[in-house]
N, CA, C and O of each residue as an XYZ file, in Angstrom:
240
protein
N      -8.555     15.001      0.435
C      -9.485     13.903      0.371
C      -9.523     13.231      1.734
O      -8.480     13.034      2.358
N     -10.713     12.878      2.202
C     -10.852     12.215      3.493
C     -11.476     10.845      3.300
O     -12.193     10.622      2.324
N     -11.214      9.933      4.212
C     -11.787      8.596      4.103
C     -13.305      8.640      4.190
O     -13.878      9.578      4.743
N     -13.945      7.627      3.644
C     -15.403      7.545      3.666
C     -15.914      7.072      5.020
O     -17.122      7.090      5.257
N     -15.040      6.655      5.899
C     -15.443      6.207      7.214
C     -14.876      7.157      8.259
O     -13.901      7.862      7.997
N     -15.472      7.178      9.422
C     -15.059      8.084     10.489
C     -13.932      7.441     11.291
O     -14.169      6.543     12.099
N     -12.721      7.901     11.066
C     -11.549      7.347     11.746
C     -10.652      8.487     12.193
O     -10.056      9.160     11.352
N     -10.539      8.724     13.503
C      -9.730      9.847     13.982
C      -8.243      9.700     13.692
O      -7.508     10.684     13.783
N      -7.778      8.508     13.348
C      -6.361      8.293     13.087
C      -5.986      8.506     11.624
O      -4.803      8.572     11.291
N      -6.982      8.614     10.753
C      -6.721      8.781      9.331
C      -7.322     10.097      8.848
O      -8.535     10.295      8.918
N      -6.473     10.992      8.362
C      -6.968     12.249      7.811
C      -6.774     12.303      6.312
O      -7.360     13.163      5.654
N      -5.974     11.416      5.751
C      -5.732     11.405      4.316
C      -5.546      9.977      3.845
O      -4.714      9.246      4.382
N      -6.304      9.579      2.858
C      -6.186      8.228      2.321
C      -4.784      7.998      1.781
O      -4.194      6.943      2.013
N      -4.254      8.963      1.071
C      -2.955      8.800      0.438
C      -1.833      8.605      1.452
O      -0.907      7.834      1.196
N      -1.892      9.278      2.583
C      -0.819      9.197      3.568
C      -0.958      8.012      4.512
O       0.041      7.536      5.051
N      -2.174      7.530      4.721
C      -2.398      6.526      5.753
C      -3.022      5.237      5.234
O      -3.609      4.477      6.004
N      -2.901      4.990      3.951
C      -3.426      3.757      3.393
C      -2.621      2.580      3.947
O      -1.393      2.639      4.012
N      -3.308      1.524      4.341
C      -2.599      0.321      4.772
C      -1.896     -0.275      3.565
O      -2.451     -0.333      2.468
N      -0.661     -0.716      3.787
C       0.120     -1.255      2.673
C       0.665     -2.627      3.040
O       1.100     -2.850      4.170
N       0.639     -3.529      2.094
C       1.163     -4.873      2.332
C       2.644     -4.821      2.683
O       3.138     -5.682      3.410
N       3.356     -3.821      2.173
C       4.784     -3.681      2.461
C       5.058     -3.399      3.938
O       6.181     -3.591      4.405
N       4.044     -2.947      4.676
C       4.201     -2.671      6.103
C       4.236     -3.957      6.941
O       4.536     -3.917      8.135
N       3.928     -5.091      6.310
C       3.845     -6.356      7.037
C       4.654     -7.456      6.339
O       4.100     -8.494      5.980
N       5.959     -7.236      6.146
C       6.771     -8.263      5.490
C       6.956     -9.469      6.417
O       6.789     -9.375      7.633
N       7.300    -10.579      5.815
C       7.609    -11.775      6.596
C       8.855    -11.509      7.432
O       9.834    -11.003      6.886
N       8.873    -11.813      8.689
C       7.882    -12.485      9.508
C       7.052    -11.534     10.366
O       6.281    -11.999     11.205
N       7.182    -10.211     10.186
C       6.469     -9.285     11.081
C       4.955     -9.430     10.979
O       4.255     -9.245     11.974
N       4.441     -9.754      9.805
C       3.000     -9.990      9.673
C       2.554    -11.188     10.497
O       1.479    -11.174     11.097
N       3.385    -12.226     10.522
C       3.070    -13.402     11.339
C       3.155    -13.086     12.824
O       2.363    -13.597     13.616
N       4.107    -12.251     13.203
C       4.215    -11.849     14.613
C       2.971    -11.082     15.039
O       2.452    -11.295     16.135
N       2.488    -10.188     14.174
C       1.265     -9.445     14.481
C       0.098    -10.409     14.651
O      -0.675    -10.281     15.600
N      -0.038    -11.363     13.753
C      -1.110    -12.354     13.842
C      -1.006    -13.162     15.132
O      -2.017    -13.407     15.791
N       0.193    -13.574     15.495
C       0.412    -14.338     16.725
C       0.037    -13.517     17.954
O      -0.593    -14.031     18.878
N       0.423    -12.245     17.967
C       0.082    -11.368     19.092
C      -1.430    -11.188     19.191
O      -1.991    -11.202     20.286
N      -2.088    -11.019     18.041
C      -3.543    -10.862     18.017
C      -4.211    -12.113     18.580
O      -5.129    -12.018     19.395
N      -3.746    -13.292     18.140
C      -4.323    -14.551     18.612
C      -4.111    -14.741     20.109
O      -4.904    -15.412     20.770
N      -3.038    -14.149     20.647
C      -2.749    -14.251     22.079
C      -3.546    -13.241     22.904
O      -3.470    -13.245     24.133
N      -4.312    -12.373     22.229
C      -5.154    -11.420     22.942
C      -4.534    -10.062     23.189
O      -5.054     -9.289     23.994
N      -3.428     -9.749     22.515
C      -2.770     -8.451     22.683
C      -3.670     -7.333     22.155
O      -4.093     -7.371     21.000
N      -3.961     -6.342     22.995
C      -4.885     -5.268     22.628
C      -4.358     -4.394     21.489
O      -5.123     -4.014     20.602
N      -3.077     -4.074     21.502
C      -2.504     -3.250     20.428
C      -2.534     -3.992     19.091
O      -2.808     -3.393     18.051
N      -2.255     -5.280     19.121
C      -2.321     -6.086     17.898
C      -3.758     -6.144     17.388
O      -3.990     -6.089     16.180
N      -4.719     -6.254     18.297
C      -6.132     -6.262     17.906
C      -6.497     -4.970     17.194
O      -7.168     -4.990     16.162
N      -6.052     -3.840     17.749
C      -6.343     -2.544     17.134
C      -5.720     -2.440     15.745
O      -6.355     -1.953     14.810
N      -4.479     -2.897     15.613
C      -3.799     -2.820     14.321
C      -4.458     -3.742     13.292
O      -4.653     -3.352     12.140
N      -4.797     -4.958     13.707
C      -5.474     -5.885     12.792
C      -6.831     -5.329     12.375
O      -7.214     -5.430     11.209
N      -7.556     -4.744     13.320
C      -8.850     -4.143     13.006
C      -8.688     -3.039     11.982
O      -9.486     -2.935     11.050
N      -7.654     -2.204     12.144
C      -7.422     -1.110     11.201
C      -7.108     -1.643      9.803
O      -7.618     -1.121      8.811
N      -6.282     -2.667      9.723
C      -5.936     -3.252      8.422
C      -7.189     -3.802      7.747
O      -7.412     -3.554      6.562
N      -8.006     -4.545      8.489
C      -9.220     -5.109      7.899
C     -10.226     -4.019      7.544
O     -10.869     -4.094      6.497
N     -10.372     -3.010      8.396
C     -11.268     -1.892      8.075
C     -10.818     -1.188      6.802
O     -11.642     -0.846      5.954
N      -9.510     -0.972      6.667
C      -8.977     -0.341      5.458
C      -9.247     -1.201      4.228
O      -9.632     -0.685      3.179
N      -9.047     -2.500      4.356
C      -9.280     -3.397      3.222
C     -10.751     -3.373      2.802
O     -11.053     -3.316      1.609
N     -11.652     -3.415      3.758
C     -13.085     -3.393      3.461
C     -13.488     -2.074      2.817
O     -14.321     -2.049      1.911
N     -12.891     -0.966      3.288
C     -13.225      0.361      2.762
C     -12.518      0.664      1.441
O     -12.778      1.694      0.818
N     -11.630     -0.228      1.015
C     -10.912     -0.008     -0.240
C      -9.655      0.815     -0.085
O      -9.138      1.346     -1.068
N      -9.149      0.934      1.144
C      -7.949      1.727      1.406
C      -6.731      0.854      1.661
O      -5.796      1.277      2.341
N      -6.734     -0.342      1.129
C      -5.605     -1.256      1.320
C      -4.878     -1.379     -0.001
O      -5.461     -1.789     -1.005
N      -3.614     -1.028     -0.001
C      -2.816     -1.064     -1.218
C      -2.028     -2.359     -1.257
O      -1.071     -2.536     -0.504
N      -2.431     -3.258     -2.130
C      -1.746     -4.555     -2.228
C      -0.694     -4.533     -3.299
O      -0.018     -5.538     -3.521
């Protein structure tokens, strides 16, 4: 099964679904802080999480 969106980093929904467990306290806050500070890697990761959530690939 492949995602409904074109993403070169995701080849399988089951293996690469964003999971809330990947962002436990306080690491989720650190990611948010880095994103707010303009960190490019944090921006990419936040974008991926939001894209996954919008596409229905976020496991809460």
